[in-house]
C-alpha angles and dihedrals in degrees: 000000000000136000122222130189126210124192124202130192121208135165090210120090106236137172117236091258093049091048093049091050091049092049094047093048090050092054091047088058091045090054089056091049090048090056091049091049096047097041100035106021093241095164091052093055111116098192108124107142117117111315095339096111093050092045093051091045088055091049091049091051091049093048092047092050091048092051090049092050092059105093101218109124100234131105122281091246091052090050091051091051091047090052089053094052102032119050092191090058089048088055089052091052092048092046091051095043104044096063091051090055094048091053093058 
């Protein structure tokens, strides 16, 4: 067992509970960005012109959510590869993902 310390700097005056919630929510967002980077190479994207980066980020989020909505019990990366090689599986992912987007 080990003990680690983390120090955070903030200009906002927070109680201990408020600070812990803020830190946990930050790392929840970082986990989502980690998935997008690992599965879709988000950090390697070199699109910067105009709204291109924001547009592609939106497309990556949509694609990730569609892949997650498809119920096959394999990894996200395996589903992405299967979509690439099997048009009928791609159709299943789109059919599973589009209704979830319309509901929101």
